[in-house]
C-alpha positions in Angstrom: 0.0 0.0 0.0 1.3 3.5 -0.9 1.9 5.9 2.0 1.8 9.6 1.6 4.4 11.6 3.5 4.4 15.5 3.2 7.9 17.1 2.9 9.2 20.6 2.1 11.5 21.1 -0.8 13.2 24.2 -2.2 13.2 24.6 -5.9 14.8 27.7 -7.5 14.4 29.8 -4.4 10.8 28.8 -3.9 9.5 26.4 -1.2 7.0 23.6 -2.0 5.0 21.2 0.0 5.0 17.9 -1.8 3.0 14.7 -1.2 5.5 12.0 -2.3 4.1 8.5 -3.0 6.5 5.8 -1.7 6.6 3.1 -4.2 9.3 1.4 -6.2 9.2 3.3 -9.5 12.1 3.3 -12.0 12.3 6.7 -13.8 12.3 6.1 -17.5 14.1 8.7 -19.6 14.2 9.1 -23.4 17.6 9.1 -25.1 17.7 12.9 -24.9 17.1 12.6 -21.1 13.8 14.3 -21.4 11.9 14.2 -18.1 8.7 12.2 -18.2 7.7 13.1 -14.6 5.5 11.3 -12.1 1.9 11.9 -13.0 0.7 11.0 -9.5 2.5 13.7 -7.6 0.4 16.5 -6.2 2.4 19.7 -5.7 1.3 22.8 -3.8 3.4 25.9 -3.4 3.9 27.1 0.1 4.1 30.7 -1.2 1.5 31.6 -3.7 2.3 32.1 -7.4 1.2 35.3 -9.1 -2.0 33.9 -10.8 -4.0 36.4 -12.8 -7.7 36.1 -13.2 -8.8 36.6 -16.9 -12.1 36.6 -18.8 -11.5 33.0 -19.7 -10.2 31.8 -16.3 -6.7 32.1 -14.9 -3.2 32.5 -16.2 0.4 32.4 -14.8 3.5 33.7 -16.5 6.9 32.0 -16.1 10.3 33.5 -17.0 12.3 30.7 -18.6 15.6 30.9 -20.5 15.2 29.8 -24.1 17.7 27.0 -23.8 15.4 25.2 -21.4 12.2 25.4 -23.6 13.0 21.9 -25.0 12.8 20.3 -21.7 9.2 21.5 -21.2 8.2 20.5 -24.7 9.8 17.1 -24.5 10.3 14.6 -27.3 7.6 15.2 -30.0 5.9 17.6 -27.6 5.0 14.7 -25.2 6.0 16.4 -21.9 4.0 19.5 -22.7 1.0 17.6 -23.7 1.1 15.5 -20.6 1.2 18.5 -18.3 -1.6 20.2 -20.2 -3.8 17.0 -20.1 -3.2 16.2 -16.4 -3.7 19.8 -15.2 -6.3 20.8 -17.7 -4.3 23.8 -18.9 -2.8 25.2 -22.0 0.9 26.1 -22.1 2.2 28.7 -24.6 5.9 28.6 -25.2 7.9 31.2 -27.3 9.6 30.0 -30.4 13.1 28.4 -30.0 15.8 31.0 -29.5 13.4 33.8 -28.6 13.5 35.0 -25.0 10.1 35.5 -23.5 7.6 34.2 -21.0 5.9 30.8 -20.9 2.1 31.5 -20.3 0.0 28.9 -18.6 -3.8 29.3 -18.9 -6.7 27.3 -17.5 -10.3 27.5 -16.2 -9.3 26.4 -12.8 -6.8 28.2 -10.6 -5.6 25.0 -9.0 -4.8 23.5 -12.4 -2.7 26.5 -13.4 -0.8 26.3 -10.1 -0.2 22.6 -10.5 1.1 23.1 -14.1 3.4 25.9 -12.9 4.7 23.8 -10.1 5.5 20.9 -12.4 7.3 23.2 -14.8 9.4 24.6 -11.9 10.3 21.0 -10.8 11.1 20.1 -14.4 13.3 23.2 -15.0 15.1 22.7 -11.7 15.9 19.1 -12.6 17.4 20.0 -15.9 19.1 23.2 -14.7 21.2 21.0 -12.4 22.4 19.1 -15.4 23.6 22.2 -17.3 27.4 22.9 -17.2 28.0 26.1 -15.3 28.5 29.3 -17.3 29.7 31.8 -14.7 31.4 31.8 -11.3 32.1 34.3 -8.5 35.8 34.9 -8.1 38.6 37.0 -6.6 41.3 37.6 -9.1 44.8 36.5 -7.9 46.6 37.4 -11.1 48.4 40.5 -9.8 52.0 40.8 -11.3 53.7 39.8 -8.0 51.6 36.6 -7.7 52.2 35.8 -11.4 55.9 36.2 -11.0 56.1 34.0 -7.9 53.8 31.4 -9.5 56.2 31.2 -12.5 59.1 30.7 -10.1 57.1 28.0 -8.4 56.5 26.3 -11.7 60.1 26.5 -12.7 61.3 25.0 -9.4 58.8 22.2 -9.4 59.7 21.2 -12.9 63.4 21.4 -12.0 63.1 19.3 -8.8 60.1 17.1 -9.4 59.9 16.4 -13.1 60.9 12.8 -12.6 57.9 12.1 -10.3 55.1 10.3 -12.0 52.7 12.5 -14.0 54.5 15.8 -13.3 54.8 18.0 -16.4 54.5 21.6 -17.5 50.9 20.9 -18.9 49.6 20.6 -15.3 50.1 24.3 -14.4 47.4 27.0 -14.3 47.7 29.9 -16.7 49.2 32.6 -14.4 46.9 35.3 -15.9 43.9 33.2 -14.6 44.9 32.6 -11.1 41.9 33.1 -8.9 39.8 32.1 -5.9 36.5 30.5 -6.8 33.6 31.1 -4.4 30.8 29.3 -6.3 29.6 28.4 -9.7 26.4 29.5 -11.5 24.3 28.5 -14.5 23.1 31.8 -16.1 21.3 31.1 -19.4 20.3 34.5 -20.6 20.9 38.2 -20.1 18.1 38.5 -17.6 19.7 35.9 -15.3 23.1 37.5 -15.6 21.5 40.9 -14.6 19.8 39.2 -11.6 23.2 38.0 -10.5 24.7 41.4 -10.9 21.9 43.0 -9.0 22.3 40.5 -6.2 26.0 41.2 -5.9 25.2 44.9 -5.3 22.5 43.9 -2.8 25.1 41.9 -0.9 27.5 44.8 -0.9 24.8 46.9 0.8 23.6 44.2 3.1 26.8 42.9 4.6 30.0 43.3 2.6 30.6 47.0 3.3 30.1 46.4 7.0 32.6 43.6 7.1 35.3 45.4 5.0 34.8 48.9 6.2 35.0 50.0 2.6 38.6 48.8 2.3 40.2 46.0 0.2 41.2 42.8 1.9 44.9 42.2 2.4 45.6 38.5 1.9 48.7 36.3 1.6 48.8 33.4 -0.8 51.2 30.9 0.7 51.6 27.1 1.1 50.2 24.3 -0.9 47.7 21.6 -0.1 45.6 18.9 -1.8 42.1 17.5 -1.3 42.2 13.8 -2.1 43.3 10.9 0.1 46.6 9.9 -1.5 49.3 12.5 -2.2 50.9 10.0 -4.7 47.7 10.2 -6.8 46.9 13.9 -7.0 44.5 15.5 -9.5 44.6 19.1 -8.1 47.1 21.1 -6.1 46.0 24.3 -4.4 47.7 27.4 -3.0 46.3 28.4 0.4 44.9 31.9 0.9 44.4 33.7 4.2 43.9 37.2 5.7 47.2 38.9 6.7 45.7 40.2 9.9 44.6 36.7 10.9 40.9 37.6 10.8 38.1 35.5 9.1 36.8 38.4 7.0 37.4 36.7 3.7 35.8 33.5 4.9 32.8 35.3 6.2 32.3 37.3 3.0 32.7 34.1 0.9 30.2 32.1 3.0 27.6 34.8 3.1 27.8 35.5 -0.6 27.2 31.9 -1.4 24.4 31.7 1.1 22.6 34.6 -0.6 23.1 33.2 -4.1 21.9 29.8 -3.0 18.8 31.3 -1.4 18.0 33.2 -4.6 18.1 30.0 -6.7 21.0 31.2 -8.8 23.6 28.9 -7.3 23.6 25.3 -6.0 25.3 24.6 -2.7 28.5 22.5 -3.1 30.0 22.7 0.3 29.0 23.7 3.9 31.7 26.4 3.8 33.7 27.9 0.9 37.1 26.4 0.6 39.5 29.3 0.2 42.1 28.0 -2.3 43.7 28.9 -5.6 44.4 26.1 -8.1 48.0 26.0 -9.3 48.1 22.5 -10.8 45.3 20.4 -12.2 45.3 17.3 -14.3 42.4 18.7 -16.4 44.8 21.2 -17.8 46.6 18.4 -19.7 43.7 18.5 -22.2 43.0 22.2 -21.9 46.2 24.2 -21.8 44.3 27.4 -22.2 43.6 27.3 -18.5 39.8 27.4 -18.8 38.0 27.4 -15.4 39.2 24.2 -13.9 36.4 22.9 -11.7 34.5 19.8 -12.9 30.9 20.8 -12.9 29.1 19.3 -10.0 25.8 20.6 -11.2 26.0 18.8 -14.5 26.3 15.5 -12.7 29.3 14.7 -14.9 32.9 14.1 -13.8 36.1 14.3 -15.7 38.1 12.4 -13.1 37.9 9.1 -15.1 39.8 10.7 -17.9 42.5 12.1 -15.7 46.1 11.0 -15.3 47.0 11.7 -11.7 50.5 12.8 -10.6 52.7 12.0 -7.6 52.7 15.2 -5.5 54.6 13.9 -2.4 57.8 15.7 -3.2 56.0 18.9 -4.2 54.3 18.9 -0.8 57.5 18.4 1.1 59.6 21.0 -0.9 56.9 23.7 -1.3 54.9 23.3 1.9 55.4 27.0 2.8 56.1 28.5 -0.6 55.0 32.1 -0.7 53.1 33.3 -3.8 53.0 36.9 -2.5 50.6 39.3 -0.8 47.8 41.0 -2.6 44.9 43.4 -2.1 41.5 41.9 -3.0 39.4 44.8 -4.1 36.4 43.2 -6.0 34.3 40.1 -6.2 33.9 39.3 -9.9 31.1 37.6 -11.8 33.4 35.7 -14.2 32.4 34.1 -17.4 33.7 30.6 -18.1 35.8 30.0 -21.2 36.5 33.7 -21.8 39.4 36.1 -21.5 39.7 39.9 -21.2 42.6 42.1 -22.2 44.6 41.1 -19.2 44.2 37.4 -19.9 41.8 37.0 -16.9 38.3 35.8 -17.4 35.7 38.1 -18.9 33.7 39.9 -16.3 29.9 40.2 -16.4 29.6 42.1 -13.2 31.5 43.1 -10.0 31.1 44.0 -6.4 33.7 46.6 -5.3 35.0 46.2 -1.8 36.2 49.8 -1.5 
């Protein structure tokens, strides 16, 4: 016998109450991974949608990036037809490539809400599978750091090149040295603008109070790794900490991520932001341009199977306290993946000035 258990779930910054039916059901997906969706799941938003009453009934508008239209339509239109049939609504979707609103109409308010909820669940599911497009970062490509990084690279190759897997192709592009705070999937100009607006809101809400309107003085020094075996490394990081010993940088990073996760623009990856700067990464073997290195956790895909790890034991011993220099962090950047500006750093879609 099926048992109903109410739970609360957060989807895209909105909270829902869901009655989930407990039964052994294997989700079937088409070759294109189009969502078929459980037809026996009743969803109710805990905070009401904006549903307008019209001459013919009710309607609700949904802002959806055009790259996600296909997931609502489904193979041969089957997903859209199923939602329309089961909720007794009509769903109008803009033409492919045209940004606009999806409009749900129906004679019953409950039907419109149900269709909207299903679309939100559907979009959230597929947004998680998209590779990230942007990330929040602090640039660490100041001349002094680049110079010290190149010295580090030269010394590692001189002293450790005989260690398994160590080669010049592992090293970060010095112009792209950075701290990553979190990754985002921003699929149109409206979402990019939302992220920029949220950055400015964060500045007003807590950043200025923490920094006192001054840049953060940090030191980049020492190296560490995150996997279990130093003889089988995939990534080596430089550590970053405040010169005054305070936790200002950590607090700003954590609170920024908290705000972006709550807004639905970012997925939570860690309980706390790990303050580190990648200096060596086995992914760079195949991408010497130094494109943003992090394997996309939101896409559900991993590149680790394709990696050739390296033995980093000697590097850890010889460069445990290596100093990459001291810098002033003056801005949080909304950086665009796979892009470069005039300085060689990632293209910037927005910024939060600390001073």
